[in-house]
C-alpha positions in Angstrom: 0.0 0.0 0.0 2.8 2.4 0.9 4.6 1.8 -2.4 1.4 2.6 -4.3 1.0 5.8 -2.4 4.6 6.9 -3.0 4.3 6.1 -6.7 1.0 8.1 -6.9 2.7 11.0 -5.2 5.6 10.9 -7.6 3.2 10.7 -10.5 1.7 14.1 -9.5 5.0 15.6 -8.2 7.9 13.9 -10.0 10.6 16.0 -8.2 9.3 15.0 -4.7 12.7 13.8 -3.3 11.4 12.6 0.0 8.7 10.4 -1.7 11.4 8.9 -3.9 13.6 8.1 -0.9 10.7 6.6 1.0 9.8 4.5 -2.1 13.4 3.3 -2.2 13.2 2.4 1.5 10.0 0.5 1.1 11.3 -1.4 -1.9 14.5 -2.3 -0.1 12.4 -3.6 2.9 10.6 -5.8 0.4 13.9 -6.9 -1.0 13.2 -5.4 -4.4 16.8 -4.2 -4.5 17.0 -3.3 -8.2 14.0 -1.1 -8.0 15.2 0.5 -4.7 18.6 1.3 -6.3 16.8 3.0 -9.2 14.7 5.0 -6.8 17.7 6.1 -4.8 19.5 7.1 -8.0 16.5 9.2 -9.1 16.5 10.9 -5.7 20.2 11.7 -6.0 19.6 13.0 -9.5 17.1 15.4 -8.0 19.2 16.3 -5.0 22.9 15.3 -5.3 23.7 16.7 -1.8 21.3 14.4 0.1 24.0 12.4 2.0 21.7 9.8 3.7 20.6 8.6 0.2 24.1 7.7 -0.7 24.3 5.6 2.4 20.9 3.9 1.6 22.1 3.3 -2.0 25.4 1.8 -0.7 23.6 -0.5 1.7 21.2 -1.7 -1.0 24.1 -2.3 -3.4 25.8 -4.2 -0.6 22.7 -6.4 -0.2 23.0 -7.1 -3.9 26.6 -8.2 -3.3 27.9 -5.3 -5.5 30.5 -4.2 -3.0 32.6 -2.3 -5.6 29.6 -0.1 -6.6 28.7 0.3 -2.9 32.1 1.6 -2.1 32.3 3.8 -5.1 29.0 5.5 -4.4 30.4 6.5 -0.9 33.6 8.1 -2.2 31.9 11.4 -3.1 30.5 11.6 0.4 33.9 10.9 1.9 35.5 13.6 -0.2 32.9 16.2 0.7 32.3 15.1 4.3 35.3 13.3 5.8 33.8 13.7 9.3 30.6 11.7 8.4 31.2 8.8 10.7 28.5 6.6 9.2 29.8 7.0 5.7 33.4 6.4 6.8 32.5 3.3 8.6 30.4 1.9 5.8 33.2 2.6 3.3 35.7 0.9 5.6 33.4 -2.1 5.9 33.0 -2.4 2.2 36.7 -1.9 1.5 37.5 -4.7 4.0 35.1 -7.1 2.3 36.6 -6.6 -1.2 40.2 -5.9 -0.1 40.1 -2.6 -2.0 43.0 -0.7 -0.6 44.3 1.3 -3.6 43.5 4.5 -1.7 43.1 3.2 1.8 44.3 6.4 3.4 41.1 8.1 2.1 39.1 5.7 4.3 41.5 4.9 7.2 42.7 8.4 8.1 39.1 9.7 8.6 38.2 6.6 10.5 41.2 6.9 12.7 40.4 10.6 13.3 36.8 9.8 14.2 37.8 7.2 16.7 40.4 9.5 18.2 37.8 12.2 18.7 35.3 9.8 20.2 32.7 9.8 17.4 30.1 7.2 18.1 29.6 5.8 14.6 32.9 3.9 14.7 32.0 0.3 15.0 34.5 -1.2 17.4 34.3 -4.7 15.7 35.4 -3.5 12.3 38.4 -1.7 13.9 40.2 -5.1 14.3 41.3 -5.0 10.7 43.3 -1.8 11.2 46.4 -3.6 12.5 48.1 -4.2 9.2 48.3 -0.4 8.6 50.2 0.3 11.8 47.2 1.3 14.0 46.5 -0.3 17.4 43.1 -1.9 17.0 42.8 -2.9 20.7 43.4 0.7 21.9 41.0 2.1 19.2 38.4 -0.5 20.2 38.6 0.6 23.8 38.1 4.2 22.7 35.2 3.5 20.4 33.3 0.9 22.4 31.7 3.2 25.0 30.5 5.8 22.5 29.3 3.0 20.1 27.4 1.3 23.0 25.8 4.5 24.2 24.8 5.5 20.6 23.3 2.1 19.7 22.0 0.8 23.1 20.9 3.9 24.9 22.0 5.9 27.9 20.8 3.4 30.4 23.4 0.9 29.4 26.1 0.5 32.0 29.5 -0.5 30.8 30.8 -2.1 33.9 32.0 -5.5 35.0 29.2 -8.0 35.6 29.2 -10.2 38.6 28.0 -13.8 38.6 25.8 -14.8 41.4 26.8 -18.3 42.7 24.2 -20.9 41.9 22.7 -22.7 44.8 22.5 -26.5 44.1 19.0 -27.8 43.5 18.0 -30.4 46.1 17.5 -33.9 44.7 
């Protein structure tokens, strides 16, 4: 029903970018990835500075196993917005998957800078792969983990040691 409504809205207002993005999101949810990619590309043609759409497009291309295209659509975002933590982490994840390190500094340096500044988008699990480039993944993980946990699991999360209560044996 939502897809029909978005298409109807676009029929009457073809330059309605938010409807195009919402259509892409709905199509992606239904795993109609090729149509979602087309919708995101139409949205970017209408508004090339709409950064979240690049990320949606990259994720959808990733789901289609087109990691090279996913990484390449994030490169303009990285060039224009090297502090965009979500884009940097996505690009880093895709580069790790395809072992594309021809310009690894374009991804690694912003990622390292984000973690050093404590930006929450840096996924501590993907930082493990930084070791071959002379970075200390354990130290970076320790820096990134609290911010990542607070960002993704809420302020009520306590990052403290957990204590196990001894079990009392059950009577026979």
